[in-house]
N, C-alpha and C positions, 0 to 999 in steps of 0.2 A: 130677385136671383142676385145681385151684388151684394148687399145684406148679408146673405145666406154666408157667402164667402167668406168675406168681413168676419162674419160671427165665426166661422171654423179657425180662419188662421190664426184671430186672435187667440182665439181657446186656445189652439198649440201654442203659442207661445206665453200663452201663462203660463198652462200646466207645465211649462220647459223651464220657466224662469222659475218656479216658486220649487223645483227640485223630482217633478214629477220626473221620474223613467223615462227616457225619449220614448222607448218602446211601447208603453202606457198610452203616454201623450199620444202619439201617432192612433194608435188604435181608437180611443173613448173620442179623439175629433174624427176621427174618421167615422166611426159609428153615427156620431150627433149628426154629421155633416149628412151623412144616408139617410138618419130618420124625416131629421128634417127637411131632406128632397124628396122623401118616396111619403111621408105621411105612415107608415104601416113600419113597426118595431118586426115580423117576419120578414118582410123583402130585404130591408136592411140588414137583417144578420145571416140573411139566405146570400147575400149580394158580398158580405165580408167574406162567407165558409166559402164561395165560387174562387173570391181572388186568389185566396190564401192557396185550395186545392194548385191553380194554374198555374200560380206562381213556383209550387214546389216539385211539378212532375214535370217544371223542365230539367231536362240532364247539366243545364251549365251550371246548375247550384252545384253540382260536387266537386266541381274544380276549386270552390273555398275550403274543405273538408282537406282535401290532397295537398294543398299550396303549405297549409298551415300545417298539417301532418309533419311534411317534408323538413320545412324552417326548423321544428321541433326538434325531427331525428340531428340536426345536423349542428342546431345547438347545443344540444347535450353530449354531443359525441365531443365536444372539443376541436371539431374544427374551426370551430371561429377563431380560437388561439394558437393555433396554427398558420393560418391563414396570416397573421397579424405581424407573428415571427417573418415570416417569410416576406412580408413586405417590408417591416424594417431593416431587414437586411442589405433588402435588393435598392433599399432609398438611405441607405446610411449617408451617404458624401453629401443629403442634400443639406440646406441648413431645415428645420426644424422637422427635420427626417421622421419621427415618432409621431407628428402631428400630422404628417406628409400620407405616414402608413396609416394612422387614423381614418385617417379620407376613404386611403384606396383600400382599405381593408374592411370599414363601412361599406364603401359601394360597390364591392362583391357578395359581399356577408347578405347583405339589404336583397342583392336579385334571388338569395335563396329564403328570406325570411319572409321578406315581403310587408312585413312590421316592425313599422319604426321603433314600437318601444322596445322591442326584441330586442332591436340593433342597438339600442341607448343602453340596455341593461346588461348586455354582455359585455362592452365596449366599456361600460364605469370600469367591469371590476377587470378585466383586461387593458385597459391602455392607461385609465390614471393612473395607479401604482408605478407604473415602466416612466410615463412625463416624470411624476413628482420624483423619483427616484435619480434622475437626473437635473431635475433642479430645474424644470420647466416652471412656468409663474402657472398657479392652480387655476384660476380663472381664465387663462387663455385655456388650458387645458380640460377645462368642462366644458367652455364653449367649442372647443372643436368636437367634442364628442357627442355632445348637444345638438348642432350644429348639422354633422355630418350623419348622423339617425337620420334624421330628416327623406335622405335619398330610399329610407325604404319603401315611403310612399310613392316612390314617383318609378325607379328603376324593377322592371317586371321579372317574377309576378307579383305584381302589388294586392293587395287585400280589396287597395279604396280606388285601384282600375277596372278592378272585377265589379266590384256595386257599382261606380259608376257606369259601364258597357252597361246590365243589367239595367238602371233604372233608364237610360236612353237609347236602349236595343244598340247602341252602337256592337260592331264585332271588337270582340276581349282581345283578339290576336293582333289585330289592328293597334289597339290603346295600344298594347305591351310594346309593338313593336317605335308606333309612334315617344313615347316616353325614353325610350333608348340613346337619342341623342341629346336632348334638353340635359339626362340625366349626365352623358358625360361630361357636357357642358357646364354643368352645375358640380360636378365632383373638380374638373380643372380650376373654377373658379373658386372655389373652396382652397384646392392648393395653393395654388398664387397668391391665397391672402395669407396664409400660414407662412411661405416663402418670404413674401414680402416681410411681414409683419417681424420676422426673424433675423433679416437682415439690417432693420431700420434699428428695432430692439433687441439686439442679440442678447442681452441680459434675461430676455423672457422664455427662449429657447437654445439651451445654450448646446453644443456641438457635441452629439453621443462618441465617445472612444471608440474606438474601428476595432477594436480587441473585443470589447464584451462581447461581440454580434458576432465574432466567430468564437465563441468560449465555448459551443456545443457540443457534444461528442456526435462521430457519425449517424450512429442509432437514434439519438433525439432528433439529429438533421433530415433523417430518414422516416422516422416516423412525424415529424411536421410536414414533410413531403407530400408522402400519404396524404393528411387534411387537406391541406392548402390545392393540391392536384385534385381533389377530389368533389372542392366547391366548384373550381375553373370548369371543370369535366361535364358536372352540373348543370353549369348556367348554359354551356355550347347543347347539351342534352335537350333542356328546356328550350330556352331560345331558339337555336340554333334548328330543332323538329317545326316550332313555328313559321322562323324565319321561308325553310325548305317546302312548307307545303306539306312534309309529311306525316305528321302530327294535328290533330286539333288541338287546343288549350285542354280541353280535356284528357285527351290521349298523353299530351307532355305531362299533364298533371299524377298521372298514373305514375309513367316513365321514371319521374321525378322522386315519388314518392319510393319506388324501388330504387332507385339508386342511391337516394336518401340514406335506406336501410340496409343499404351496403357499405357506404363511408361506418355507420353507426356499428354494424358488426365488425368491420375491418380495426375501429378506434377502440374494439374491446367494451360497446355497450352492454350490457348487462340487459338477462328478460323484463328481472322488476324494473328498470329504467325505461325500457320498449313498452312495457303496460303501459307506466305513464305518462311516456311521449304519446299514445294512442288517446285515452284516458282526455288528458290536456289537450288535444288537437276537439277533439268533442267539446269538449268545456267552451274553448274558448270560439268556436264555430257556433255553437245553439244559438246563443245570443245576436250573432251575422243575420243567421238567417232569418229570425225571429224578426228581427230589425228589418229587414228584405221584405219581408211579408207583409207587414205591416205599412211601410212604404209603400208596397205598389197600393194595396188600399188608401192611401191617401192620396197617391198620384191617379187614381182611376177616377176617385173621388172631386179631383181639380177638372181633370178630363170631363165628366158627365158635366159639371156645372157649368163649366166657361169659362172657368176659373182661370187658365192661362190667359187664355185672350184678354181677359176687365184686365188683371194684373201686367198687362202687357202694356196697353192701353195709358192705365194710369203710369207707370214709368215712363211713357214717350208724352203724356202728355207734361212732365215735369223738364226732360229736352229730348228731342229727338236725335243729337247729337250722340250718335256709338260711343264715343269718346267720356263723355260723362255717365250713361249709363253703363258700363266696361268700370269706371270708376266708383258707380253705388255699389256695384256687386263686389268688388274691392272688397269696399268699405264694409258693409255684410257681414262679407267673410269673415273678415279680420278680425268685428266687434263680438263676431260668434263663436270666435274661436279664443276671446277672453273666457269663457261661461260652458262653451260644449263640447266633448269632440268631434274627431274630424270625420267620422262614420254620420254621426248624428247633421251633422250640418248637411253636408252631400244632402243624404236622405232630406234634410228642410226645405233644401233649396232650389238642386237640382229640376224636376219638376217642373220648377218657374224660370230658371234661368237657361235653362242650357236653349227652349223656343226664344226666347228673347234672342239670345246671338245669335242665332240662326235667321229669325229676324233680319237682324244689323250687316249679316252675309259674316262673321264671322264663324271660319270651321270648325267643321265638329271636332275634328280629329286636336284642332289647336285649341279650341275650346276646354275641350278637356283637359289634355294636360297644364293648360295655362290655371286652372281651376283647379290642379291636385297641387298644382306648385302655391297660390294663395293659399289652398288649408294647409299644405305644412309650414307656409308661416305661421300659420295660425295656432300650431302645436308647441310652437316661440313664443307666442304674444303673452302678456302678464293679463289678470291674475292667476289663471287655468296653466296653460302653459303646461301639457301631459307630457311634454318631451323633458322636461325640468323639473317636475316632481319624480319623473322615474328616473333621471338621473339623480335625484338626490337621494333617494330611497337608496341606490344600488350601489351608489360609490363609496367606499369605504375610507372615510373621515367623515366620523361626526361634526369637527369646526366648521367644514364648509357651509354657506350659505345658501339660501335663493336668491339669494340680491345678488349675489356672487355668479351664482351660475345663470341670471336673466344677463348679466353686464357681460357676459362672455360668449353667449349665445348673442346678443344685436347682432355681431356685426353679419352673421350668417343668415338674421332674418332679411337684413338689408339685400343681401344678397340675392338668396332665393326672389325675392320681389323684382329684381333687377332679371334675370332669367326669367321670369314669367312673362313681364315686358318684352322680353326681346323674342317669345315668343307667338305673342299678341303681332308684333311688328312685323318676324319674319318668319309667319305659318310654314315655311319650307323645314324650318326646323322637324316639323309634325309628321310631314305629309311626305315627304322626298323619301322614306324608309319605305314606309306599306306600299305607297305606289309603285316601287322597284319590286317588291319583295313579295306583294300578296297578287 
């Protein structure tokens, strides 16, 4: 049995490393493993078919396309730019006010999109021109954009949190609420870094002239207020509905889409753009659902073959020290982050790592947020660093190099890992709110 498990895992890793799509790799590894386990092709196919049916019939999966569609409506409506402008005016007296506005705007915008790539693309076009026009150092500028975009993976509703909850059978609502305090702490740490950097090196982030922030007409300010207030209202509706217990995550997602649709109409989104948003949500969601179905088959194979127990015993054979085991997980996540995307990392590792964390006594919610944070750091880890490439492709500056973006993002990479360690050391950061609100 151990030989079978090793073969399936090695097969999966080899397929991923040579560039096979993660969905195909999971499907092939699951089928080959089931075939070797049952010795019957028909039984192996039936097992995969049953797993797919049982996975997709869960109503929890409707949360993913609904939150994706909600984020698409908000992004296309221009509300992100409105929110950034409001934050900029409110914070204009602080050092590095544009950078702090980028962090705050990204934090709130992330709470709507739940996808870091969307935040990185949006603020690369919104914030970068504003900062460089004022004389901000461009390495500093792209660093804050790429770093704060990671908040989209942590601040609910996050697609990664949903996927984590599905794989571990945790409550989506509990994970959402567990991510709030660490998300706020990370945002504050980012903002403090920007302020301290601006104080120590004023030439990196020159002060903004106050007159510029007041140059908008009352009509323009009113339109910005509608967009910014709309996003804040959606946050209160989606997260508040879950916190209060009045709405399930699925119902909250439905109301969120309705609210985002109304914001889009208010901001003048045309029929064609609305249809495009719906199509795009489908294009974004379909690969995620396929991945989840095949990952469920892979997880079931690991459970049937006893792989989790065998792998756990192998890790404990290396060391029974919980700190050493957690360190191995961190190294594994960061190494994988150099080559594959965050969703794939979760699908590959969580079915194995989550039971191990339970054995060493780590709280399930704390481990979930810890894992998301470390995987967020993987988004900034060279040579893959998907957020770095997103910023490079979206920023309106062809002379900007990948090396400059990676250099600017390194401090945020370190800060994310620092907060991740804080979550493990102080698990109450993740458990206090769920215990009092659910």
